[in-house]
N, C-alpha and C positions, 0 to 999 in steps of 0.2 A: 743638546749642546750645539751640535752642527747647525740645526735650524736657527738657533739664536745668532750664531756667527754669520750665516747667510743673510739673516734679516738686517744685522748691522752693517755688512758690507754693502747691501743693496741701498740702505738708506744713506750711507756715506757717499756712494757712487752717484746717486741721484742728486744730492745737494751740490757735490763737486761739479756735476754737469752743468749747473746754472752758470758757473763761471765761463764754461766754454761757449755757451749760447748767448750770453749777455752781451750786447754790442759794447765795444770800447769807444766811448764818446768823449772821454776826457784824459788829459795828460797828468793830472793830479792824482798820485797813488792813493793818498789818504781818502780823497773824495770817491775814488773808484771802489775802495774797500768798503766805505760806508754804503754806497749804492748796492754792492754785492750782498752785505749783511742785511740790508733792508729787504731784498728779495728772498733771502733765505728765511728770514723772520716771517715775512708775509706767507710764504708757501707752507712753512712749518705750522704757523698759526691757523691757517685754513684747514690743513689736515687735521690738527687737533680739535678744532671746531666741528668738523665733520664726524670725527670719532665721538665727540660729546653728544651730537644729535643721535647717533646710532645707540649710544648707551641709554639715552633718554627713552627713545622708541622701545628698545629692548625691555627696559624697566616697566613701561606701560604695558606692553604685551604680556610680560610675566605676571604682573599684577592683576590683569583683567582676564586673560583667557588661559594662563597656565603655561607650563614649559613645552609640552608636546604640541599643543596648538600653535604656540608662538613660533616653534621651529617650522611647522607646516605652513604658516602664513608667509614666513621669510622665504621658504623654498619656493613656494608658488609665485612670489614676487620675482625671484631670480629667474624662474623658468619662463614667466611671461616676458620679462625683459630680454631674454635670449631668443624667444621665438619672435619678438618684434624686430630684433636686430638681424635675425636670419631671413626676414621676408625678402624675397628676391626683387630686384629693381623691375619696374615695369618694362615689358618688351618694348623694343623701339618700334615706332610706327613707320611703315613703309609709305613714303609719299608717292601717291599715285599721279598719273598724268603723263605727258610726253608721248612718244611714238609707241606703236604696238610692240616693237621689239624691246624698248626700254622698259615698258610696263611688265612684259612677260618675264624679262631678265630680273627685275626686282622682285617679282613673285617667286621665281625659282630660287634666288639667293636666299629669301626668307624662309622657304621651305626646307632647304638644305641646312640652315642654321636652327631648324626646329622652332622658328617664330610663327607657330601655326596661325595665330590670329591674324598677324599682318600678312601672311601668305595667303590666306583665304580671301581677305579683303582685296588684295591685289589681283589675285586670279578672277574673282567675281567681277571686279571692275573691268578687267580684260574682256571677259565675256559679254558685259553689257556694251562696252565701247566697240569692240571689234568682232565679237562672236558671230555676226551675221555676215561679215565680210568673206567672200570666197578665197581671197588671198590669206586670210587667217585661219582657214578650215583645219589645217594640220595642227597649228598651235592650239586652237580651241579644243580639238580632241585630246591633245596631250595634256591639257590642263585638267581633264576630268579625274584622272587617277589622284593627283595630289590634292584636289578639291575634297574629294571623298575622304582621304587620309586625314586632312586637317579637321574635318567634322568629327571623325572618330576620336582624334587626339584631344579635341576639346569637349568630348563627351556629349556632343549634340547628336544623340543617336536618331532622333526624328530626321533632321537634316541629312545624317550619314546614310540612312536608308535610301532617301531619295537620290543622293549623289551617287551611291555605290550602284544602285540599279541603273541609273543613267549611264555610268561608265561601262557597265557590263553589257548593256543592250544597244548602246549608240553604234551606228553603222560607221565604220572608218571612212574617211574622205577618199582614201585609195588603198590598194592592196598592200602597199609597203608601209602603211601606217596602221598599227593595231597594238592592242595591249600585249605586253610580254607575258610569258607564262608565269613569271614571278609576280607580276601585277595582278593577274587573273586570280592566282592562288590567294594573295593577300586580301583582294576585294571580296572573294567568296567566304574566306574566313570571318572578316568583319561583318559581312552581311548576316552570317549566323548569329554572331555576337550582339549585333544591333537589334535583330529581330527578337532575341532573348530579352534584351534591355526594354523593349517595347511590348513585352508579354505576349509576342506572337510565337508561342512555344512551338506549334507544328511547323511553322516556316523556319524557325531557328534550326530544328532537327534536320529538316530537309536540306537547307544550305550547308550544314556542317557534314552530313552524309556525302554531300556532293564534293565537299573540300576534301574529305578523307579519301574519296575515290580518285583523286588526282594522283595518288602516290601508291607504289607497289606495297603490298602487305609486309609489315615488318621493317619498312624503309626508315622509319623514325628512329630505329635502334642502330642504324648504320651511320657511323660518324662522318665517313667520307661523303656519303649521299646527302646527309643533312648540311654538311659544309657547301655543297654544290647547290642544294635546294633548301635554303633556310626555313621556308614555310613548313617543311616536313617535320620540323622540330615541334610544331604545334598540333600535330595529330593526336597525341595523347590528351592535350588540353581539349581538343574538339570532341574526342570520344567521351571524356568525363562530362563536358557540358551537355551532350546529348542526354545523359542520365539525369542531370540536374534539371533539364527542361521537363522531363517526365514528372520529376518530383514537384517542381513549381507548379505544374499544371494540375497537380493532384492525381496523377495516374500513377499511384504507388506500386500497384502490382507490376505494371509495365517497367517501372524503374528497377524494382527488385530483380525481375527476370533479366532485364538488360545488363545490370552489374554483375549477375551471376555468370552470364556468358562472357562478359568483358574481362573479368579478373584473371583467367588463365593467360591472357595475351599481354599483361602488363608487367613491369619491373616490380620489385618488392615494395618500394615506397608508394609508387602509384597504385599497386593493388591494395596497399593498406588504406589508402584515401577512398578507393572505390568501395571497399567493405564498410567504411563509416557511412558512406551514402546509402549503401544497400540496407544496412541496419536501421537507418532512419525510416526508409520506405517501409521495412517489415514492422517497425514500431507503429508507424502510422496506420497500418493494416491491422494491428493487434495480433499479429502472428508471432507471438513470443517463442513458440517452439521452433519455428524456422530460424528465428533470430538467435536462439540459444545455440542451434547446431552450427550456424555460421560462425559465432564467436568461438565455440569450442574448437572447431576446425582451424580457424585462424591463429589461435593462441599457440598451435604447434608449428606455425610457420615462422621463418625469420624475418623480422621487421625492425624498424628502428626503435629505440627505447621509448620514444614519445608515443608511436603507435601502439606498442605493446601495453603501454600505460592506458591508453584509450580502450583497448580490448578489455582490459581487467575491469575498467570502470563500467563499460557496457555489460560485461558478464554480471557484475554485482547488481546493476539496475534491472536486467532482465530477471534475475533470481528473485529479486524483491517483487517485481510486478507479477510474476507467476504465482507467488504466495498470496 
């Protein structure tokens, strides 16, 4: 009943609103009323016509494909329309040109606004136009870090590898100009991730081990330390990715051994994920006895309900495979 009342109030207020937005172009009240009623009739008629089209299409779908398929088709149409509406507007293009200071400022502004494509184009144009100038040596060096990050954010990992290595290896123009510790940490982490994306598994592990070595053991669990050194919050991800690199390279024994040593250092949830990767490696090795032992041990640990469910499934799978 309340829904019906709300619907009628909504219709009444919508039609009444026409009077408020309709321009008053005549002093004749009768003529004004006729014009108002004409607009109401036109809008009401178009609404009913649209409803009629909907009833017709619904009838066709019910007759041809049935109720459930018809509902699925209409839902898919709505989701498609929603996705198209939600598409972000294209990022504004940074206009290059002007002096070195103007071009660098444009690039920096685009980078801070996370308009990575425009920032990359502007920084690269700066390097082309002014990179060889001694006066622009400091600015050219300072552009290396954002260029590398732009490549990473755009998932251009081939370009990112080259840009990251250049930024890490480039000799600063003077002792006062150098990468900050935070920038070096970021670049080393993304070097490992980019090497992994390019299937350079050994190089990925080497870079990630170097990244982990930047921070004291256990520092990723110290909230104050992570607040002061945000990159330390990625240590757990870096450790897990090292094991992933072993798995992706097909070195399943090394992966299983690595995760076995890693687990005691992790939090409950992170430990649970490490166990899943360890079980994958053991399954690939065909070592179901070791896998069963791991699952049995982990079932007694405290994990999230999702991970407990995964352990139960893994336990059942390994039981079946042993038979």
